[in-house]
C-alpha positions as CSV (number, residue, x, y, z in Angstrom):
1,M,-0.1,0.0,0.1
2,S,1.4,3.3,-1.0
3,R,1.5,6.0,1.5
4,Q,0.9,9.7,0.3
5,P,3.5,12.3,1.3
6,H,0.9,14.5,3.2
7,S,-2.1,12.8,4.7
8,W,-3.2,15.9,6.4
9,P,-6.0,17.9,5.0
10,W,-4.9,21.2,3.4
11,W,-6.0,23.6,6.3
12,P,-4.0,22.4,9.0
13,R,-0.9,22.6,6.7
14,I,-1.6,26.1,5.8
15,A,-2.1,27.2,9.4
16,L,1.2,25.5,10.2
17,V,3.1,27.6,7.3
18,R,1.3,30.6,8.7
19,A,2.4,30.1,12.1
20,V,6.1,29.4,11.3
21,H,6.0,32.4,9.2
22,V,4.9,34.6,11.7
23,F,7.1,33.3,14.4
24,C,10.2,33.7,11.9
25,K,9.1,37.2,11.1
26,E,8.8,38.2,14.9
27,K,12.3,36.8,15.5
28,T,14.0,38.4,12.7
29,M,12.0,41.8,12.4
30,S,12.4,42.3,16.1
31,N,14.1,45.7,15.8
32,S,11.9,48.0,13.5
33,D,15.1,50.2,12.6
34,K,16.5,47.5,10.4
35,V,15.9,47.4,6.6
36,W,14.8,43.8,5.8
37,P,16.6,41.5,4.7
38,T,20.1,43.0,5.1
39,G,19.6,43.7,8.6
40,L,21.3,47.3,8.2
41,T,19.7,50.3,9.7
42,Q,18.4,53.1,7.0
43,A,21.5,55.3,7.9
44,E,24.1,52.3,7.3
45,S,22.3,51.4,4.0
46,E,22.4,55.0,2.9
47,E,26.2,55.3,3.8
48,I,26.9,52.1,1.7
49,H,25.0,53.7,-1.3
50,R,26.6,56.8,-1.0
51,N,30.2,55.2,-0.9
52,L,29.2,52.9,-3.9
53,I,28.0,55.8,-6.1
54,Q,31.3,57.8,-5.3
55,G,33.3,54.7,-6.2
56,T,31.5,54.2,-9.4
57,Q,32.2,57.9,-10.2
58,I,35.8,57.8,-9.6
59,F,36.1,54.7,-11.5
60,G,34.4,56.3,-14.3
61,M,36.5,59.3,-14.4
62,I,39.7,57.2,-14.4
63,A,38.3,55.1,-17.2
64,A,37.3,58.2,-19.3
65,F,40.8,59.7,-18.7
66,A,42.4,56.3,-19.8
67,H,40.3,56.3,-22.9
68,L,41.1,59.9,-23.7
69,L,45.0,59.1,-23.4
70,A,44.6,56.0,-25.4
71,Y,42.7,58.1,-28.1
72,I,45.4,60.9,-27.9
73,Y,48.6,58.5,-28.0
74,S,47.3,55.8,-30.5
75,P,49.3,55.9,-33.7
76,W,46.8,53.8,-35.7
77,L,43.9,56.5,-35.1
78,K,45.7,59.3,-36.7
């Protein structure tokens, strides 16, 4: 005789999933300052974003300067 993997009716399974979800959410979201899912505060995430943008701008300026130098000093483009 083959056994079904879930022999419960559908409603207890849904109730169990909801209970686990609520329990896990309460455990992980106990501090309302944190930004889900990173666990950083709003100020920390803004600081990381600001540094990321600044680093991207510096990299872009260096890349543009390198391309300009390559254009100026490339003998095959003249």
